[in-house]
N, CA, C and O atoms as a GROMACS GRO file, in nm:
protein
  324
    1UNK      N    1   0.726  -2.244  -0.001
    1UNK     CA    2   0.806  -2.184   0.105
    1UNK      C    3   0.768  -2.039   0.128
    1UNK      O    4   0.722  -1.971   0.036
    2UNK      N    5   0.789  -1.993   0.247
    2UNK     CA    6   0.756  -1.854   0.273
    2UNK      C    7   0.852  -1.759   0.204
    2UNK      O    8   0.970  -1.791   0.188
    3UNK      N    9   0.804  -1.643   0.162
    3UNK     CA   10   0.891  -1.546   0.097
    3UNK      C   11   0.971  -1.465   0.198
    3UNK      O   12   0.943  -1.467   0.318
    4UNK      N   13   1.070  -1.393   0.149
    4UNK     CA   14   1.153  -1.305   0.231
    4UNK      C   15   1.114  -1.162   0.202
    4UNK      O   16   1.114  -1.119   0.086
    5UNK      N   17   1.080  -1.087   0.306
    5UNK     CA   18   1.048  -0.945   0.290
    5UNK      C   19   1.161  -0.864   0.353
    5UNK      O   20   1.194  -0.883   0.470
    6UNK      N   21   1.218  -0.774   0.275
    6UNK     CA   22   1.327  -0.689   0.322
    6UNK      C   23   1.281  -0.544   0.310
    6UNK      O   24   1.236  -0.502   0.204
    7UNK      N   25   1.293  -0.467   0.418
    7UNK     CA   26   1.253  -0.327   0.411
    7UNK      C   27   1.328  -0.252   0.301
    7UNK      O   28   1.446  -0.279   0.278
    8UNK      N   29   1.263  -0.160   0.234
    8UNK     CA   30   1.325  -0.089   0.122
    8UNK      C   31   1.449  -0.007   0.161
    8UNK      O   32   1.534   0.019   0.076
    9UNK      N   33   1.460   0.032   0.287
    9UNK     CA   34   1.575   0.114   0.327
    9UNK      C   35   1.704   0.034   0.346
    9UNK      O   36   1.810   0.093   0.366
   10UNK      N   37   1.696  -0.098   0.339
   10UNK     CA   38   1.816  -0.182   0.351
   10UNK      C   39   1.896  -0.169   0.222
   10UNK      O   40   1.841  -0.176   0.112
   11UNK      N   41   2.026  -0.150   0.237
   11UNK     CA   42   2.114  -0.131   0.122
   11UNK      C   43   2.120  -0.251   0.029
   11UNK      O   44   2.095  -0.364   0.071
   12UNK      N   45   2.153  -0.226  -0.097
   12UNK     CA   46   2.153  -0.330  -0.201
   12UNK      C   47   2.248  -0.445  -0.168
   12UNK      O   48   2.213  -0.562  -0.189
   13UNK      N   49   2.367  -0.415  -0.118
   13UNK     CA   50   2.463  -0.523  -0.090
   13UNK      C   51   2.413  -0.612   0.024
   13UNK      O   52   2.431  -0.734   0.020
   14UNK      N   53   2.351  -0.553   0.123
   14UNK     CA   54   2.297  -0.633   0.234
   14UNK      C   55   2.177  -0.715   0.184
   14UNK      O   56   2.162  -0.831   0.222
   15UNK      N   57   2.093  -0.654   0.101
   15UNK     CA   58   1.980  -0.729   0.044
   15UNK      C   59   2.029  -0.852  -0.032
   15UNK      O   60   1.974  -0.961  -0.017
   16UNK      N   61   2.133  -0.833  -0.111
   16UNK     CA   62   2.187  -0.945  -0.190
   16UNK      C   63   2.239  -1.054  -0.098
   16UNK      O   64   2.214  -1.173  -0.122
   17UNK      N   65   2.312  -1.016   0.005
   17UNK     CA   66   2.366  -1.115   0.099
   17UNK      C   67   2.253  -1.189   0.171
   17UNK      O   68   2.259  -1.311   0.188
   18UNK      N   69   2.151  -1.116   0.214
   18UNK     CA   70   2.037  -1.178   0.280
   18UNK      C   71   1.964  -1.275   0.187
   18UNK      O   72   1.930  -1.387   0.225
   19UNK      N   73   1.941  -1.230   0.064
   19UNK     CA   74   1.872  -1.316  -0.034
   19UNK      C   75   1.952  -1.442  -0.062
   19UNK      O   76   1.895  -1.551  -0.068
   20UNK      N   77   2.082  -1.428  -0.080
   20UNK     CA   78   2.166  -1.545  -0.105
   20UNK      C   79   2.161  -1.643   0.012
   20UNK      O   80   2.147  -1.764  -0.007
   21UNK      N   81   2.173  -1.591   0.133
   21UNK     CA   82   2.168  -1.677   0.251
   21UNK      C   83   2.031  -1.743   0.265
   21UNK      O   84   2.021  -1.862   0.295
   22UNK      N   85   1.929  -1.666   0.243
   22UNK     CA   86   1.792  -1.716   0.255
   22UNK      C   87   1.766  -1.827   0.153
   22UNK      O   88   1.705  -1.929   0.185
   23UNK      N   89   1.813  -1.806   0.030
   23UNK     CA   90   1.790  -1.903  -0.078
   23UNK      C   91   1.871  -2.030  -0.062
   23UNK      O   92   1.836  -2.134  -0.120
   24UNK      N   93   1.980  -2.026   0.013
   24UNK     CA   94   2.070  -2.142   0.021
   24UNK      C   95   2.084  -2.201   0.161
   24UNK      O   96   2.164  -2.292   0.180
   25UNK      N   97   2.009  -2.151   0.257
   25UNK     CA   98   2.025  -2.199   0.394
   25UNK      C   99   2.007  -2.350   0.404
   25UNK      O  100   2.070  -2.415   0.487
   26UNK      N  101   1.922  -2.407   0.320
   26UNK     CA  102   1.898  -2.552   0.324
   26UNK      C  103   2.019  -2.634   0.279
   26UNK      O  104   2.023  -2.755   0.302
   27UNK      N  105   2.118  -2.569   0.217
   27UNK     CA  106   2.238  -2.640   0.172
   27UNK      C  107   2.357  -2.616   0.264
   27UNK      O  108   2.464  -2.675   0.244
   28UNK      N  109   2.341  -2.532   0.364
   28UNK     CA  110   2.453  -2.496   0.451
   28UNK      C  111   2.486  -2.607   0.549
   28UNK      O  112   2.398  -2.675   0.602
   29UNK      N  113   2.616  -2.625   0.571
   29UNK     CA  114   2.658  -2.728   0.666
   29UNK      C  115   2.609  -2.691   0.805
   29UNK      O  116   2.608  -2.574   0.843
   30UNK      N  117   2.571  -2.791   0.878
   30UNK     CA  118   2.522  -2.768   1.014
   30UNK      C  119   2.373  -2.737   1.022
   30UNK      O  120   2.318  -2.729   1.131
   31UNK      N  121   2.309  -2.720   0.908
   31UNK     CA  122   2.165  -2.694   0.907
   31UNK      C  123   2.093  -2.825   0.878
   31UNK      O  124   2.116  -2.890   0.776
   32UNK      N  125   2.006  -2.863   0.970
   32UNK     CA  126   1.928  -2.986   0.954
   32UNK      C  127   1.792  -2.950   0.896
   32UNK      O  128   1.739  -2.842   0.921
   33UNK      N  129   1.734  -3.040   0.818
   33UNK     CA  130   1.603  -3.011   0.758
   33UNK      C  131   1.498  -2.968   0.859
   33UNK      O  132   1.415  -2.882   0.830
   34UNK      N  133   1.500  -3.026   0.978
   34UNK     CA  134   1.398  -2.992   1.078
   34UNK      C  135   1.416  -2.851   1.136
   34UNK      O  136   1.329  -2.802   1.207
   35UNK      N  137   1.528  -2.788   1.106
   35UNK     CA  138   1.552  -2.652   1.152
   35UNK      C  139   1.491  -2.547   1.060
   35UNK      O  140   1.482  -2.429   1.096
   36UNK      N  141   1.450  -2.588   0.943
   36UNK     CA  142   1.395  -2.494   0.845
   36UNK      C  143   1.244  -2.493   0.862
   36UNK      O  144   1.175  -2.588   0.826
   37UNK      N  145   1.195  -2.385   0.917
   37UNK     CA  146   1.053  -2.374   0.952
   37UNK      C  147   0.988  -2.255   0.885
   37UNK      O  148   1.051  -2.152   0.861
   38UNK      N  149   0.861  -2.271   0.855
   38UNK     CA  150   0.784  -2.163   0.796
   38UNK      C  151   0.691  -2.102   0.899
   38UNK      O  152   0.710  -2.118   1.020
   39UNK      N  153   0.591  -2.034   0.850
   39UNK     CA  154   0.493  -1.970   0.937
   39UNK      C  155   0.422  -2.075   1.020
   39UNK      O  156   0.384  -2.181   0.969
   40UNK      N  157   0.403  -2.046   1.147
   40UNK     CA  158   0.336  -2.140   1.235
   40UNK      C  159   0.423  -2.257   1.277
   40UNK      O  160   0.374  -2.350   1.340
   41UNK      N  161   0.550  -2.253   1.242
   41UNK     CA  162   0.642  -2.359   1.282
   41UNK      C  163   0.642  -2.481   1.193
   41UNK      O  164   0.708  -2.580   1.223
   42UNK      N  165   0.567  -2.476   1.084
   42UNK     CA  166   0.561  -2.591   0.992
   42UNK      C  167   0.696  -2.609   0.923
   42UNK      O  168   0.757  -2.513   0.877
   43UNK      N  169   0.742  -2.734   0.917
   43UNK     CA  170   0.869  -2.762   0.850
   43UNK      C  171   0.853  -2.741   0.700
   43UNK      O  172   0.756  -2.787   0.640
   44UNK      N  173   0.949  -2.672   0.641
   44UNK     CA  174   0.952  -2.649   0.497
   44UNK      C  175   1.086  -2.700   0.443
   44UNK      O  176   1.181  -2.715   0.519
   45UNK      N  177   1.093  -2.725   0.314
   45UNK     CA  178   1.217  -2.780   0.258
   45UNK      C  179   1.321  -2.673   0.228
   45UNK      O  180   1.441  -2.701   0.225
   46UNK      N  181   1.276  -2.551   0.207
   46UNK     CA  182   1.367  -2.440   0.176
   46UNK      C  183   1.292  -2.309   0.182
   46UNK      O  184   1.170  -2.307   0.196
   47UNK      N  185   1.365  -2.200   0.170
   47UNK     CA  186   1.307  -2.066   0.161
   47UNK      C  187   1.337  -2.011   0.022
   47UNK      O  188   1.421  -2.064  -0.050
   48UNK      N  189   1.267  -1.905  -0.014
   48UNK     CA  190   1.295  -1.838  -0.140
   48UNK      C  191   1.279  -1.688  -0.125
   48UNK      O  192   1.192  -1.640  -0.052
   49UNK      N  193   1.363  -1.615  -0.195
   49UNK     CA  194   1.347  -1.470  -0.200
   49UNK      C  195   1.298  -1.429  -0.339
   49UNK      O  196   1.287  -1.310  -0.369
   50UNK      N  197   1.268  -1.527  -0.422
   50UNK     CA  198   1.225  -1.502  -0.559
   50UNK      C  199   1.073  -1.505  -0.567
   50UNK      O  200   1.013  -1.602  -0.615
   51UNK      N  201   1.011  -1.398  -0.518
   51UNK     CA  202   0.865  -1.388  -0.518
   51UNK      C  203   0.829  -1.255  -0.584
   51UNK      O  204   0.882  -1.150  -0.548
   52UNK      N  205   0.740  -1.262  -0.680
   52UNK     CA  206   0.705  -1.141  -0.755
   52UNK      C  207   0.614  -1.049  -0.673
   52UNK      O  208   0.548  -1.092  -0.578
   53UNK      N  209   0.613  -0.924  -0.712
   53UNK     CA  210   0.523  -0.826  -0.649
   53UNK      C  211   0.378  -0.870  -0.669
   53UNK      O  212   0.294  -0.850  -0.581
   54UNK      N  213   0.350  -0.928  -0.784
   54UNK     CA  214   0.214  -0.974  -0.814
   54UNK      C  215   0.170  -1.082  -0.715
   54UNK      O  216   0.058  -1.079  -0.664
   55UNK      N  217   0.258  -1.177  -0.689
   55UNK     CA  218   0.227  -1.284  -0.593
   55UNK      C  219   0.205  -1.226  -0.454
   55UNK      O  220   0.111  -1.265  -0.385
   56UNK      N  221   0.290  -1.134  -0.414
   56UNK     CA  222   0.275  -1.073  -0.282
   56UNK      C  223   0.144  -0.994  -0.272
   56UNK      O  224   0.079  -0.994  -0.168
   57UNK      N  225   0.106  -0.929  -0.381
   57UNK     CA  226  -0.021  -0.855  -0.381
   57UNK      C  227  -0.139  -0.951  -0.366
   57UNK      O  228  -0.235  -0.922  -0.296
   58UNK      N  229  -0.131  -1.067  -0.433
   58UNK     CA  230  -0.237  -1.167  -0.421
   58UNK      C  231  -0.247  -1.218  -0.277
   58UNK      O  232  -0.357  -1.234  -0.224
   59UNK      N  233  -0.134  -1.243  -0.216
   59UNK     CA  234  -0.133  -1.289  -0.077
   59UNK      C  235  -0.191  -1.181   0.013
   59UNK      O  236  -0.271  -1.211   0.103
   60UNK      N  237  -0.153  -1.058  -0.011
   60UNK     CA  238  -0.207  -0.947   0.068
   60UNK      C  239  -0.358  -0.938   0.056
   60UNK      O  240  -0.427  -0.913   0.155
   61UNK      N  241  -0.408  -0.957  -0.065
   61UNK     CA  242  -0.553  -0.954  -0.085
   61UNK      C  243  -0.621  -1.066  -0.006
   61UNK      O  244  -0.727  -1.045   0.053
   62UNK      N  245  -0.560  -1.184  -0.007
   62UNK     CA  246  -0.619  -1.296   0.069
   62UNK      C  247  -0.618  -1.266   0.218
   62UNK      O  248  -0.715  -1.294   0.289
   63UNK      N  249  -0.508  -1.210   0.267
   63UNK     CA  250  -0.499  -1.179   0.409
   63UNK      C  251  -0.598  -1.070   0.448
   63UNK      O  252  -0.654  -1.072   0.558
   64UNK      N  253  -0.618  -0.975   0.360
   64UNK     CA  254  -0.714  -0.867   0.388
   64UNK      C  255  -0.857  -0.920   0.396
   64UNK      O  256  -0.943  -0.859   0.460
   65UNK      N  257  -0.883  -1.033   0.332
   65UNK     CA  258  -1.017  -1.092   0.337
   65UNK      C  259  -1.048  -1.148   0.476
   65UNK      O  260  -1.164  -1.169   0.510
   66UNK      N  261  -0.944  -1.172   0.554
   66UNK     CA  262  -0.964  -1.223   0.690
   66UNK      C  263  -0.984  -1.102   0.782
   66UNK      O  264  -0.892  -1.058   0.851
   67UNK      N  265  -1.105  -1.050   0.779
   67UNK     CA  266  -1.137  -0.931   0.858
   67UNK      C  267  -1.183  -0.969   0.998
   67UNK      O  268  -1.182  -1.086   1.036
   68UNK      N  269  -1.224  -0.871   1.074
   68UNK     CA  270  -1.266  -0.894   1.213
   68UNK      C  271  -1.381  -0.994   1.221
   68UNK      O  272  -1.382  -1.080   1.310
   69UNK      N  273  -1.478  -0.984   1.131
   69UNK     CA  274  -1.592  -1.076   1.134
   69UNK      C  275  -1.549  -1.221   1.111
   69UNK      O  276  -1.596  -1.312   1.178
   70UNK      N  277  -1.459  -1.239   1.017
   70UNK     CA  278  -1.410  -1.375   0.988
   70UNK      C  279  -1.335  -1.429   1.110
   70UNK      O  280  -1.355  -1.544   1.149
   71UNK      N  281  -1.250  -1.346   1.169
   71UNK     CA  282  -1.175  -1.390   1.288
   71UNK      C  283  -1.269  -1.425   1.402
   71UNK      O  284  -1.249  -1.526   1.471
   72UNK      N  285  -1.372  -1.343   1.423
   72UNK     CA  286  -1.467  -1.372   1.530
   72UNK      C  287  -1.544  -1.501   1.504
   72UNK      O  288  -1.572  -1.577   1.597
   73UNK      N  289  -1.577  -1.526   1.379
   73UNK     CA  290  -1.646  -1.651   1.343
   73UNK      C  291  -1.557  -1.772   1.370
   73UNK      O  292  -1.603  -1.874   1.419
   74UNK      N  293  -1.430  -1.759   1.337
   74UNK     CA  294  -1.336  -1.868   1.361
   74UNK      C  295  -1.323  -1.894   1.510
   74UNK      O  296  -1.326  -2.009   1.555
   75UNK      N  297  -1.308  -1.787   1.587
   75UNK     CA  298  -1.297  -1.803   1.733
   75UNK      C  299  -1.424  -1.862   1.793
   75UNK      O  300  -1.418  -1.948   1.881
   76UNK      N  301  -1.539  -1.817   1.745
   76UNK     CA  302  -1.666  -1.870   1.796
   76UNK      C  303  -1.678  -2.019   1.765
   76UNK      O  304  -1.722  -2.097   1.850
   77UNK      N  305  -1.639  -2.058   1.645
   77UNK     CA  306  -1.645  -2.199   1.607
   77UNK      C  307  -1.549  -2.283   1.691
   77UNK      O  308  -1.582  -2.395   1.730
   78UNK      N  309  -1.432  -2.228   1.719
   78UNK     CA  310  -1.336  -2.304   1.799
   78UNK      C  311  -1.381  -2.318   1.944
   78UNK      O  312  -1.348  -2.416   2.010
   79UNK      N  313  -1.456  -2.221   1.993
   79UNK     CA  314  -1.507  -2.228   2.130
   79UNK      C  315  -1.617  -2.333   2.145
   79UNK      O  316  -1.646  -2.377   2.257
   80UNK      N  317  -1.678  -2.372   2.035
   80UNK     CA  318  -1.785  -2.471   2.039
   80UNK      C  319  -1.732  -2.614   2.041
   80UNK      O  320  -1.809  -2.708   2.059
   81UNK      N  321  -1.604  -2.630   2.024
   81UNK     CA  322  -1.545  -2.765   2.023
   81UNK      C  323  -1.546  -2.825   2.160
   81UNK      O  324  -1.500  -2.938   2.178
   0.00000   0.00000   0.00000
């Protein structure tokens, strides 16, 4: 599931409320499984706010690897279809 990023200037009580809601939205009445979506609109089973700084750093490193050249290569390949 995708992680939750909260800006550091958000107060602790609001962070806690957001994290609790984010972690339990899949159990809330009125929420259907198909309403829980991740990046790109893909259906996910739940969200989590329990992601370590280490994991986020690893994800950041992977995203940084997708530089302009990689993006241009992807676009060029898709144009050949």
